[in-house]
N, C-alpha and C positions, 0 to 999 in steps of 0.2 A: 290321132292315135286309135287304133283299133279298140271296139268296145267289147265288153265281156260277151255280149250275145252274138258279135261277130266272130269273134274267136270261137266260141262254141259252135257256131255253124260252120266254120271252116273245118274244125276238126272232125264234125259229125260226116261232112263230105268226104274227108280223107278216109275216115273209117269204112265207109261204105264200100269204097274201092278195094279194101283188103280181103284177101282170101279167107282170113279168120272169121271176118263178118259174115261172108257168103255160107260158110260152113255152119256158123251159129244159125241163120235164118233158116237153111234147108234142114237142120236137124230138129229146131225148136217150133218151127211154123210149117214150113212145106211138107215134110215128111209126116207129122202128125196130121195134117189136113187131110193128105190122101189116105192115111191109115183109118182116120175116123170115117171117111166116105166107104171104105171097104167094110167097116163094121156096120155102119147104119144101113148099108143096102141090103144087109142080111135080114133087116126087120122090116123093111118097108121101101116104098119107092123114094128116091132122092132127088130133090130139085136144088140147083146150085145157081148162085148169082154171084158175079164179081164185086167184092168190096173195095173200100179204099185203101186197104192194107194188102190187097192180093197183086203183086207185081209180075210183070210179064217176063221181066230179066231172067235170062239163063233157063227160060222155060218153066219157071216156078209155077205159074199160073197156066195150065195148058189144057184149052178146051177138049182137044182130041183124047187127051189122057183121062179126063173126066169123064167124058161120053163113053171110053171104052171101059169103063167099070160097070159091072152088070147093075141095071136098076138105078143108073145115075144119069141126070140129064142137065147140062148146063143150059139154062134158059135165059140168060141175058138178052133182051131184044127178040125173044122168041114166045111163040105162043104154043103151049102143049094141052092136050086135052087127057085128063085121067078120069076114068069112070063118069064122063059126062059133064065132068066139071073143066073149065078152061082156066089154066094158069098161064100167067104172063111174067116176065121177069124184067126189071130195069136195073142195070148195074149203078155203081156209085157213078162211073166216068159218064156213062148215058144220060143222067140226070143232072151233073154238075155243069155241063155245058148245054146251054139253051139251044145251040144250033143243032145238037144230036136230039134232045128231049122234044122239042116242037113237032119234028117229022114223026117221032114215035107216038106222040098223042094223037096226030091226025090218022096214022096208020091203024092204031088199035083201038080207038074210041069206041066204046059200046061192044067189044068183042070179048072182054075176059070177065070171069066171075071173081077171080082172086088175082090181085096184082101183088107180087112179092118184089120188095125194093130196097135198096141201101142208100137211099137218097138223103140228102141234106134236109134239115128241117124246114128251110125256106123253100124247098122243091116240093114239099108235100101238097100244098095247094093246087100246084100245076099237075101232079101226077094224079091227083083226084078228078081231073078232067076226062080221065078215061072211063070214070064212073063204073068201077067194078062193084060187086057186092060187098067185097072186103078188100082192104089194103093191109099188108103186113110189112111193117118196115122194121129191118134189123140194121142197127147202128149203135146207138145209146139211148137212154131214156126209157121209161117204162110206163104202161098204162092203156087204157081203151078210150079212144075219142072218136068223134066225128069230125072230119075234115071237110069242109065245104059240103057237109051233109052225108059224106061216104063214111061208113063204119071203119075204123083204122085201129090196129093193134101195134103198140111199139115195143120192141123186145130189144134186150141187150145181153151180155154174156152172163148174167145172173138169173134170168128168167126165160120160160118159153110159154107158148100158147098152144092150147088144144082147140082146134077149129071143128065144129060139128055141121055137117051138111046132111041134109036129107031131101031125097027127090030134087037134087041140083039146086037146093036153096039153102041159104045160111040159117041155121037154128041158133047156135050160141057159141061164143068163145070164152075160154077158161083160161086164166093165166097162172102160173104156177111160178114161184121164185125159190132159188137155192139159198137166198140169204134168211136171216132171221125174220119170220114173217111180221111180226110185231113192228120191229125197227123199221123194216122196209116200207110197210104199210104207213107208218107214222111220216117217214121222209115223202113217201109218194104223196101223201095228202098234203103235205105243206108245199111242194112245189107245184102241184097241179092247180091249184088255186091261182097261184102267179103267174104260171105258164099260160092258163085259159086267158087272163085278163090282158095278157100282152099280145094275144093272136086273134084277131078278130075272125078268123076263119076256123077258129076250133071251138069245140064244145064237148063237155064231159058225155061219154057214151055208156049209159047206165046197164047194158047188157051184163049179166052175170060175170062178176070179176073173179 
């Protein structure tokens, strides 16, 4: 007999083929994504990498469309220099598969100042082989660490980071959360201790939080 998990999985696959589903995705995710880029580009230069929920289906995630927006650059697998600082982007897909990630490590090692990535946790130590001044990992979790000695800031949908450079050198990183700071900090402190104990390649980074 079919298990509940198999039933839900089958229903989910059926739903994803429906026009109603695609209308919802376009309205709630795709259109809002491009609207945000058109808003953000009025304030600053915008660099974009592809995440694990950014799908190519029906042209939803369109590199040419992103590049056509003024002050926006899609940098997955690309190096770009802004005011003397080299930014490199690694998408989720590029880091998920080692056959894609390893050649990128070889190509870009020691060439970037800031690596922006959407990689999984387990891929952070490999991404650190690039040896940038800073890694910025957007996906989930929060905090500032050193990964194999490389300063790294983790951000999610509830916080962001302000990165300060001077004379092309990293000065400090400040994280800001939209959640209740006291509650968030308490949760952060609790899981950081456990997280660090589990990861031999990870250490707490004490630059200004």
